[in-house]
Structures are given as C-alpha cells and as structure tokens.
N, C-alpha and C positions, 0 to 999 in steps of 0.2 A: 725610712731608714731598713734598712733588715740590722740587727743585733744581731752578733755571733761570741754568745758565750765561756770563756774556755774558767778550766774546773781543773789545780789539780796542783802539787804542791811544790818550792821553791828552782826545779827546772821549769817550772813553767815559769816560774812568776821575772826569771832575767835578773835578780840584782848580782847574780854571781856568774852566770851566763849570760848567754846571748839570747834578746828578749825577741824572738819572735814574731809575738803577739801585739808589738805595738808596731814591726816593722810591715804586717797586716796594714794594719789600720792605717797608716798612710799611707801605704799606697793605692789601698782600696776603698780611701773614702772618699772620692770623685765619682766609684761605680756605684755608691749609695750602703757599702757595709760601715758596718760601728763594730766595733772588736771591744772585748771590755775581758780584761785576764784577773781574776777574780781566785790567784796562785795564791795561797799561800807556807811559808817556809815550813817542810816539815809537820807536814799536810798527810791529810789520812782519807780515804773511802768515808772511814764514821763518818771523819769531820763535815767531811762535804754534806754527808747526808743530813745530818744534823743541821748544819745552817742553811741547807734546802730549805725549808720547814714539812717537804716529802717525807716525813717520818712517823708525822704527827695528823696526815691527812686518809681518808681512805681510799683504795684502789680507784683508778676511774672508769 
C-alpha cells in the first residue's frame, strides 16, 4: 500500500470546506493508496516543520 501524506492548514483539513483528501482516499483505496490528512487549522509552514522533527536532523 502506498501512503500519501498531505500537510497544510485549515483549507486542507476540510472541516469548513470540501475535504478532497478524504474523497481521494475513498476513490483510490482499491488501487493501493492510503491518503493521510495532517492538515491543522491555522497552521504555518514553520509548525509543519516543527511537528515533522526534520529541524533536529542533519541533512541527508
């Protein structure tokens, strides 16, 4: 199973607007894809980076 992770803010989260990540997940699950929505309302790029842990890792 292939995993696709979406990062972003409230527009991605889909609480107020259309949740396209959920729709993609429903349509493509049979093709071996799993979509993960990690959108957070009010999020900024800095917050995404901090949550990912990459800030504390040396470059590859």
